[in-house]
C-alpha positions, 0 to 999 in steps of 0.5 A, a space after each residue: 499499500 503506498 501513502 501518496 500526498 497531495 501537493 498543493 503549490 503556493 499561490 505566492 502569498 502566504 496569507 492568501 495560502 492559508 485563507 486570510 482575509 486581506 491576504 494581499 494587505 497583510 502581505 503588504 504590510 509584512 513586506 514594509 515591517 521587513 523593510 523597516 527591520 533590514 534598515 534598522 539592521 543596516 544601521 546597526 542602531 538598537 531598538 531603543 534608537 529606533 523607538 525614538 526614531 519612530 517615536 513609538 515605545 521598543 516593546 512595540 518596535 520589537 512585535 515590528 520587527 517579529 512581525 507581530 504587525 497589529 496595531 501597525 496600519 500600512 500608512 503607519 509603516 509608511 511614516 516609520 520608513 519616511 522617519 527612518 530616511 526612506 522615500 514611499 513612492 505609489 505607482 498605479 498601473 493598469 491590473 495584469 491582462 487575464 486577471 480579474 482585479 489587480 494586486 498590491 506590491 512592494 518594492 524594496 529599496 535597491 531590489 528590483 524585484 519586487 517583495 512577494 
């Protein structure tokens, strides 16, 4: 008797794969938080220093860099990026042909490909 397993490919969005509502927004917020964490690491600053720059307390910085994003809106994450010296650009393009709706993507820093 053989054991057969069903393998399902990823959509590219873990939040969508687990059935989370507003999966694209969740992925975008996670990508923004990752970029914030990367900047903090690249600059070699402590969470306490980052908290001062961002205008929040250190435990909130800890939650942010660990991906606990409750209470962090997309707009608030944009403001944090600005405070850390990054420009945030929002570009609106037509949706891809053959799709029902548009998508949200976050491009980070010198990366040439979207963070997906």
